[in-house]
N, C-alpha and C positions, 0 to 999 in steps of 0.2 A: 263592444270594442270602442276605444277612444283614440282618436288621432289628435294630437295637440301640436300646433305649430307656434313657435315663439320667436321673437326677434333675436333671441340668443343664438341664432343660426344652428338650431338643433331640431331634430324630429324625435318626439317621444311617443312610443307605442306601448299601449297597455292592453291587457286582457286578450292576448292572442296566444292560442295554444301552440307550443313549439312543435315543429316537425323535423328539426335536426337532432342529431344525437347529442350534441352539446346542449346544456340547459340554457334557456333564453327567457328571461323574465322581463327585464327592462333593457332597452337598447337605445343608445344615443348615437345618432349618425350625424357627424358634422357636415354641414353643407359645403364647407370649404375643401373637403377632401376630393380625391380624384373620382369618387363614385364607386370604388370597389366595395366599400362597406354596404352601400345600398344594394349593389348587385348581389352580394352574399346573402343579404336579408331576403331579397326576392326569391333567390333560389331555395332558401329554407321555407319560405311561405309563398307558394305559387298562387294562393287565392287572395293575396293582399292586393287591393285595388290600386290601379295606377293613379298617382297624384301629381299634379303639376303645381309648382311653386312659382309665384309671380311676385316681382318687385320686392324681394327680400333685401333689406338694407342693413348694413353693418351698424351695430350698436355697441355701446360700452358694456363691458362684462360686469360692471358693478351691480350689486343687488338692487340699489335704489333706482337706477335707470331701467332695469328689467321690469320692475314693478310698475313704473309709469308708462312704459311704451309697449308692454306686452299685448299681443293680439292673438287669439286662438280660434281655430275652427274645429268644432266637434262634429263627428259623424257617427251616428248609431245605426248599425245595420245588422241584419241577420243573414249569415251566409248559409244558403241552402245547399242541396246536393248538387254535385257537378253535373253540368249539362242542363238543357231546358226540357220542358215537358214534351215527351215523345208524341202525345196525342195532338198537341198544338202544332208541332212540327209536321205531323202527317197531314193535318188539315191544310196547312200553308202550302205544302208540296203539291197536294191535290188541286188546290185552287190555281197554282202556277201552271200545272200541267193542263188544266182545263182551258186556261187563257191561251196558252200556246196552241192547243188543239183547235181553237176557234180561228186561228190565223188572223191576228189583230189588224193587219193592213187591209184585209177584205172587210172586216167589221167597220173600220173607219170609212171605207169607200161606200158601203151600203148606208151607213148613218148619214154621211154628208149628202149623198144623193137624195135620200128621202127627205131630209130637212130642206134642201134647196128646192125641190119640186113642190113641197107643201107651201113653202114661203112664197114661191112664185104664184101659185094658185090663189093664195090669200092676198098678195099684193094686187092682183088683177081684180079681186072681188072683196076689197077691204070692208065694204059696208055689210057683208054677210058673216063677218067673224063673230063667233060665239065662244065664250069660255067653256061651255059645255062640251065642245068638240075636242078639247085638249086631251081628255082621257082616251077618247077614241083614236086620236093621232098617236099617242104613246103606245097604245095596244097594237096599232098597225105597225109601228116601228119595231116593237118587240117580235111580232110575227115574222117580219122580214129578217131580223137577226137570227131567229130560229131557223128559217129556211136557209140562210147563209151558213149557219153552223152545221146543218144537216149535210149540205153539199160538200163543204170542205172536210167534214168529218168522215163521210163515207169514202171519200177519195183517199184519206190517210189509212183507213182500215184495209183497203185493197192495194195500197202502195207501200207496204211496210218494207219489203225487200229493196225497192227502188229508193225509198227515203233513207235507208241506212247508208246508201252511197251518196245520194244527192243532198239530203236534208237530215243529217243525223241528230240535229237539235230538236226535231219534232218529237212530241212526247211519247208516241207509241214506238217509234224507231229507237228512241233513247232509253226505253224501258221504264219511263216515268208514269205511263198510263197503260193499264192492261187492255187487251182487246175486248174483254167482257165489259169493262167500264166504258170504253169507247162506243160499243154497241148500245149500251144503256143510254148514253148521251144522245146519239143520233136518233134513236127511237123517240126519246123525250122531245127533242127539237121538232121532229116531224109531226108528232101527234099534237103537241102544244100549239104549233103554228097553224095547223089545219083547224083546230078547234076555235082559235081566236078569229081567224079569217071567216070561217063558216058562220059563226054566231054574230059577227059584226059588219061584214062587208058584202053580203049577198052572193048569189050563185055565180055571177060573171067573174068577179075578182077571185072567188074561190077556185074557179076552173083555171084561171091564169096562174094562181099559186100552185095548184096541182101540176100544171104543165111545167113550171119551173123545177119542182121537185123531181118530176119524171125525167126531165132532161139531165139534171144533175146526177140521177141514178144511172142512166144508161151511159153517161160519160165515164163512170168509174167501175161499174159492177159487171162481172162476166155473166153471160157470154157476150154481151154487147161490147162493153169496154171501148167505147168509141174514141177515147183519148188516144188509142193506138193509131188512129187515122187522122192525119193533119187537118184536112178540110172539114171533116165532121166535128173535130174538137173545136176548131175556130168558130164554126157556125153556132155550136151550142153556147160557147162563152159569150159570143156577140149577142145572141138572142136573149140569154138570161140577164146578163149585166147591162146590155145596151137597151134592147127594146122593152122587155117585160118589166124591168124595174121602173123605167121612166114613164112609160105609158100607164102601167098599173097604178103607180102612186098618184099620178096626176088625175087619172080617171076616178080613183077612190076619193081623192080630196074634193073634186067637184061634186061627186055624188053626195058626200057628207054635207056639202054646202047647199044641197037641193038643186043643183044645176045639171043640165044635160052635158054630155061630153062634147067639147069643141077643141080642135087643135088651135093653139095660138102660135104665132111665129117663133117666139123664144123657146117654147116647149118642143116644137118640131125641130128647131135648131139643135137643142141639147140632146134630143133623142138620136138624131143623125150623127152628131159629134161623138157622143159616147158609144154608139154602136161601132163606129170605125175605131174609136179608142180601145174598145174591148177586143176588137180584132188584133190590134197592136199588142195588147197585153197577152192575148192568146199565143202569139208567135214568139214574143220576147220572154215569156215565162219559162220557156224551155232552154234559154241560153245558158243558165248556170247548171242545167241538168243533163248536159250532153253525155257526160261520162256514164251516169247510171242508165240513161235511156238506151245508149248503145249496148250496154251490158245486158239489159233485159229486152232488147229488140223492140223498143218503142220507137215507132217511126214518127219523127217530127221534121219540120223544115230545117231546124238547127242541125240535126244529125245528117240530113241530106245535102243541104246547101252550104253548111259551115256557119260558124258563129259570126264572123265578120259580115258576111252577106246579109244575114238576118238582122243584125244590128242596123245596117244601112237601110234595109227594107222597112223596118219598124220606124226608124227616124224619118224616112221619106213619107210614110203614111201620116205620121203626126204633123209633118210640115204641110201636107195637103189640108189637114184639118185647120191649121192656123191661117193659112192663106185664104181658105174658103170663108173663115170667120171674118177676116178683114174685108173681103169682097162683099159679104152679106151686109155688113154694117154700112159700107159705102153705097150700095145700090138699094138698100131698104132702110133709109134713115128714119122712116116713120115707125118701124117695127123694133128698132134696137137703140140702145144708148151708145151713140157713136163715140162720145168722149171717153167712155170707159172701154168699150169693146175693141176698138182699133188699137190703142196703145197697149192694152193688157195682152192681146194675142201676139203683137209684134215682139214684146218683151219675152213672153214665154217661148216663142219660136227661136229667138236669139239664144236664150239659155239652153234650149235643146241642141242647137248647133254646137255650142261650146262643150256641152257634155259629151256629144258624139266625138268631138275632137279629143277630149280627155281620154275617152275609151280607146281611141286609135293610138294615142301616145303611150298608153299603158300596155299596148300589144295584146289586148283582149285576155288578160289574166282572169282567173276565176273570181278573184276579189273585185276587180274592176267591173266585170260583167254583172256581178251581184249588186254593186253600187249603182250601175246604170239602170238595172231593173227597178231598184227602189226609187230612183229618180223619176222614172216613168209613172210610178204610182203617185208621186208627189205632184206631178203635172195633172194627173187625174183628179186629185183632191182640189187643186187650185181652180180647175174649171168649174167645179160645183160651188166653190166658195164665191166666185164672182158671178155665177149664173143669175141669182135673184136680182142683181142690179143692172144687168145688161139690157 
């Protein structure tokens, strides 16, 4: 196929097999026309690629001027069968479904938390840093992501009916991932994570890892299904995401550096901060899900006390965190970087108050509640980002 553009304000098309009933061998489409001729051409040839014409200038119609000022663009292409490769499409769809299955916001939280705690341990013991530990650190992070994938995955497998109401975009509820594939993924995550931790981090960290998997299992799987009970659900989430992650990663990092475990003031602070934060996440995560939880008789504080009251409760608990952070920096200047810790937490607290006001003004619509819950996760990420420097 040859596309030729010339300054004579015409488009010449060759070697295109006609698709209209009328014969069509050479067509000249004046660029000064209203565009109807080009529209008719595209209707006859739906596979003709779209072409943009830029900076066409009017020239003389004389043959001599055309010869001196002519510029052309030639494109040679082979037009394949309609549609893309179904195998590649299938692979792409499966990858997308797996990514949504992992709940990316929880992946980001686990990754940021792990990196922040490792960074803090290395900052405190910079003279012991060895490049040989890098591979071990990455294997530990991968094991944590496997544990995260197992916990959120097993929850989706047993929450299909609820998710069709509350979260129809999730891959199993949407029909983008089969239950069999989901089971394969969660078993792979559990086995892979256990093998990595068992071979690299010793019996104590392995036992903590197993405890995390066990708590994630009884949270979602019958006959336990402790997510039905508000207090038990809060305690499990706070324990796994608050205490086990922070304590376990810091302990494992010090062990890799050849050090015995010791609490440092910043690590004790972030563990307490994130444990309370995880409690807030545990109660606010149910805010967008009230409709499905009531339908399936899942008892949460949001269904019992109402969305507005729980939003205020979650915001109040977070404000306790931020006020406590400022006070800790004031009364323990030797343990914290006051110049960063105080203004950072004041700013985050003010942003939280503003977002709570926005939610109130939006009258607690489902869209506003979902946005507020995403904002809470952004505050969670922000705390881990500043943690190595406080």
